[in-house]
N, C-alpha and C positions, 0 to 999 in steps of 0.2 A: 226327300230333297230339302224340305223346310228344317230338318234336324241338322243336316250338314251346313246349311246357311247360318243357323243359329249358333252352332259350335264355332265356325269361323269368325262370326261377328265378336264372340266371347274373346277368342284368342286376340282380335285386332284391338279390342277394348284393354285387354290386360296388357298387351305390348306398348300401347299409348300410354298407359298408367305408369308403367316402368320407366318409359322415356321421360314423362312428366317429374317423376320423383328424382331421377338422376339429374335433371336440369335444376331442381329446386335444392338437391344437396350441395352442388358446387357453385350456386349463384351467390352473389353477395347478400348479406342479411341487413335489413333496414329496421331500426326502432325509431318510431316517430316520422318516419319518410317511407314512401313507396318507391322512391327512386335513389337507392343507396349509391354511393360513388363507386365507380368501377375499380378504383384502386384499393378499396377498403373491403376486408372480409366481413366487418362489422361497422355499420355507420349508424351512430346514435344521434339523433337531431332533436334538440329542445332549445326554447328560449327562456325556460322557467326552471329547468332542473339540471343538476350536474351529474357527473360519473363519481360514484362513491366506492373506492377499493375496500378491500377487508382490512379492518383496524384491529390491531392487537399489540400487546406488550412485547418487549425485546425478547422476553423469556419465551413467549409463545411463538414468536417468529423463529427463534433458534430452534425450536422444537419440530419445525417443518422438515419432514424427512426428505433428502435428496431434492432440494429445490431446484426447479428448472432455470436455465439462464433465462433472463427476461421476466421473470417472476416479480410481480409488483404487490406491495403491502404499504400500509400507513402504520408506522411504528409509534404508538402513542406516547411512549416514554423515552424515545431517542432524541438526542439534542437537547436544546433548551425548551422547545415548544411542540416536539413531535416532528417525524420526518416521513416524506413519501419516499420510499426506497424501492430499489430494483435489485435483483441478484445478478450479478455479472459473470457468473460461472464459478467464482472463488469466494466472493464476499458480497455483503450487503452494502449498497452505495446510495448516499443521500441524493436525490434526483433534483431537489430545488433549495433555494434558501442560502443563507451566508456559508453553511458548512461545506456547501458544494461549490462554491465560487473559487475560482483559481486565485492562488497566492502568489505574488510577485516579490521576490526577495533577491537583493544583490543582482539584479538584472536577469533572473531565471524565473520561469512560472512553475509552480508546484500545485499538485491536487492533494487532496486527503484520500486516504483509504481506510477503512475500518475492519478489524479483525472481528468477525461475527461471533467468535468463540471467547476472547478475551474481552471485547468490547472496547479495546483501545484504538485510538485514532491517531494515525502516523502521516507523515509525508510521504508522497508516493515514490521518491527516489533519494539517493543520497545527497547531501549538501555538496553543490558544486557540479552535480550531473545534468546533462543537458536533456537527457530523456529517461523515462522508465526502461528498465532492462527488457530487451527482447530475448535474451538468452543469459545464462550465467555468465559468459565471457563477453558480454556487449560492452565494448571500451567506452562508448558513449554514455554509459550508465555508471561509470566507476565513480566519478566524482573526485573530491578533494581529500587530502589526507592530513588530519589535524594531530599536533601534539596536544596531550591531554592538558586540559585547563586553558587552553589559548582560545581567543576570539578569532574572528575572520579578519586577519590583518596582513594576508599576503604569503605567510609562511606556508599555508595549506596547499597552495599551488604546488603540483607535482614537480615542476622545474624550478622552484624558488631557490634562491641563493642560500648557502650554508655558512654558518658561523660557529666558532668553537664556544662551548659553554662548560659548566652551567653559567647562567648569567643572573644579574639582579632583575627583578621585575620591573619592567617599564623600558629596559635597554635591550630588548630583544629585537625591536624593529619588525621588519618583514621577513627575517631570515629563519631558516629552519635551524634549530640550535643543536648541534651535536654534542652529545654526552654519553657516557656509560650508563647513566640511570635517569635522573630527573634534569630537565633542561633549566630548572630554577636553582639557584644557589640555596634558598631556604624553602624548605617544604611548605606547600599550601595545598590542603586537600578539600578547600571549601570553594575553589574557583568555579566548579561546575556543580558543587552543593548538592549532592543527592537528589531527592525527590522535589527539591524546591529549586527554581531557576536560579543560577549563580550569575554574578556580575559579569563573568568572562564567557557565558554560555553563548555558543555561536549560532543557536538555532533562532528563527524568526520569532517575533512577539506572539505569545500564545502557545509556544512550543519549547521543548527543552531536550537536552540529552537524557535518555532513559536510564534507570537503574538496572542494576544486575538482575533483579527480580523481574522486572518487566521484560528483559531480553529472555529470561529462562522461561517465562509463560509463552513467549512467541515460539521458542525452541520446542516446547513440549507438543506444539501443535503440527511441527514439520512432518510431512508425508514420509520423509526418511531423514535420519539424523546425519546429514552430511550437506555438501554444497547443493546438490540436486534439490534436497528438500527445502534448503533455504530460498532457492529461486522459485520453487513451485509455490512456495507461500504467497499469501496476499502482498507481502512486502516485495516480492521480486528481488531478493538481495543478491548482487553479483560478487564474483571473486575479484574484489578490486585491489588485491595484493596490500602491500603496506610500505612504509618508508622506514629504512634501518637507522637506529638512533646513533650509532657510531660514526658513519660517513654521509648520511643523508640519501643513500642509494635506494632506488626503487627495487622491490624484492618481491618475488612470487606472484606477480601480477597475472591474473588468468588462472591461478592455482589455488589461492586461498582467500578467504574473506575475514577481515578483522574489523569489529565494530565496537567503538568505545562505550562504556556505561558510565555514570556518573559516580558509581559506587567505588570507594577506595578501602583497600585493607592492608595495613602496615606499609603505607606509602606508595602502595602499587594497585592502580586501578584494575578492575575487572574488565574484560571485553568478551564479547561473543566471537568465537573462532570458529571457522569450517573448513573443511577441505573436502576432497572426492571421497574420503573415507570415514570422517567424523565430524561431529560438531560438539562443542563443550564452552564452557566459561572458565577463563583463567586469568590471572594478574599478569599484567605486563608493564614494563618501565614506562614512565610518562614521556620520555623523550622520543619514543617511536611515533610514527605517523600513521594513524588509523582512519578509516572511514567513520562519518558521523550521519546516523539516521535520527530524525527528530520526532518525538512523540508529543502528542498534545497535552497541555497541562490540565 
């Protein structure tokens, strides 16, 4: 009889231990407190110390295999003085500091996004777009269409008036200038000026129109070499279409994307082009109206 009672007692004690372990496993964890907040899985309480995340260089951060969305590190050589960053599922994003602050330009608010592979920092949407693209064909993300070498003067609006050209610099006004080639009478390949911000560059201070080389580096990282890959990238590039140089009509909106570079070859600037089947860089006449996405200087 004693043996039976002893075995029963052992079983009860073992059952109680299992229950206790289960409650411990699923309860909140407190460090520096015996009463962790019920809303927190981990509650660290201190008045003399802080929380120190892993610190690493950009190269070391980029070497993290398949980072989880929400992963946090301190990048010691990112930005001017290092950055506390988290992985948003597609790229590393600065959590604090000036680089993460919204940028208001021409009445619209932009953020910065960083390509963790190229290290380049871009605006998160096209110039003139009211939001980041939620799909490749999100009309609110299309933005404005610029003739090459022109600043933000009104011509970039998709419904701006047209005027016959080419014209003399300074006489273009707010019109979209129709032409068979250049909207200017006299060729000027310096208006957006390559890797240096030109005097007619439409991007906000600290940003400029990217070079062909910079666009090609981004394209090399697309998950697929087409419009789907362009949208899946950290830049979320939509198929915003373009404005035709001959008569100023909108064309292929929702089908193709065309993004100016500042690089010119034989009077024709290069642009990043993509459709449902392909993506590549090619030259295009300056009087066409294309999207602009700004890169940080």
